[in-house]
N, C-alpha and C positions, 0 to 999 in steps of 0.2 A: 516550479519544478521542471527540470529539463528531462527530456526523454532520451537518455543515452543508454537505455537498457535494451539494446538490440539483442535478439531478433524479434522484439515486440513492437507493435504499433499501439498508439494511445487510443483507447476506447472512451475513457472518461478522464479528462486531464486533472481534475482536482475535486475531491469530495471532502466535505467537512464532517468530522466525527461528532455525532450527537451523544451516543452512549455505546458502551461495550459490555457484553455479558459473556460468560463462559470462562473456561480456564484452559491453559495451554494443553495441547497445541491448537485447539479449535476455539474460535470466537465467533459470536454473532455481533456484527457492528451495524448500528443504526446511523444513517447519515441524514443531514439536513436537505440534501438534494436527491434527485432521482437516480436510481441504479438500474433503470430498465434496459440500458444497453449492455449491461454486464451479462456474461454467460458462465455456466459451470466450466471450469478449466482455465478461465482467465487468471491473470496474475494481479495481485494488489501489491504495489511497490510504494514503500514509505521511507523517506530519508529522515533518520534520527539525528537531532542536534541536542546540544546541552541546553537545558531549560534556562531561559532568561539571557542567553548569550547573543541573541540577535539572529534573524532569519538568514543572514549572510555568513554566519559562523561556519566553522568546519563541520562536515558531516561525520558523525561518529560511526555510523553504520547504515547501510541500506538494507531494509528488511523486505523479504519477498514471501507472500502468502499466496496460496492457491484458493480460488473460489470454489466452494463445494455446495453452495446453495444460494438462491436469489429470491428476493421479494421486492415489493414496490420501492422501498427506500432502505433496504437492509441486505447485507451480504453475510453469509456464513463463510468464514475463511479459515484456512489451516496453515500454520507456520511451516515454511519450507527451509529457509536459511537466511543468514544475514552476512554481509560482506566482511565484517570484523570478527565473526565467529563468537559473538556475545551470547548466542543461544536464544531460545524462545522468549519473547516478550509480548505482553499484551499491547494491542494497538492503542489502548488508553494511556500507555506509558511512553509512547513515542512522541517526542516534542519537536516543534518546528524551530525552536530557538527564540520565538517571540514570547511576549508577556514577561513575567518575572519568575525567578526561581520558586517563589511562593505561590504563584498563580500562572503556570506555564500554559501556552497554547499547544493543542494537539497538532501534530504534523498532518498536512493534507495527504490524501491517498490518491494515487494514480492507478487506474485500471488499464492493464495492457493485455493484448492478445498476441499469441505466437503467430508470426507471419508464416504463410505457406511457402514451402520451397517447391519449385518446379524443376523438373529434370527434363531436358530436351534431348531426345535421341535422334540423331541424323543418320540416315542410311547413306 
């Protein structure tokens, strides 16, 4: 997954979803990797592709969630928006394009943090 989602910088480049609970717009996502670098206020960015079409297939929409809670390998996230305007969708239903339409792979999650802006005043 590329990080073209400025003004964010990548905190965690790729997390694999293990399970998802909750209902929109808030979800608790358990990952197979550590989420210890994530903080409340970070963004979770997910590229949704058609199930079984391949990981290089067209991106249907890019979803953005805000982190509202953290744990060892778990994040509580809340849907904010998606680029295609499809509306709230569970992270369990966002596919990478890999696998097959009957057994799709969940899309990896990128965790990004808003970059700080500095304003320089010169006398």
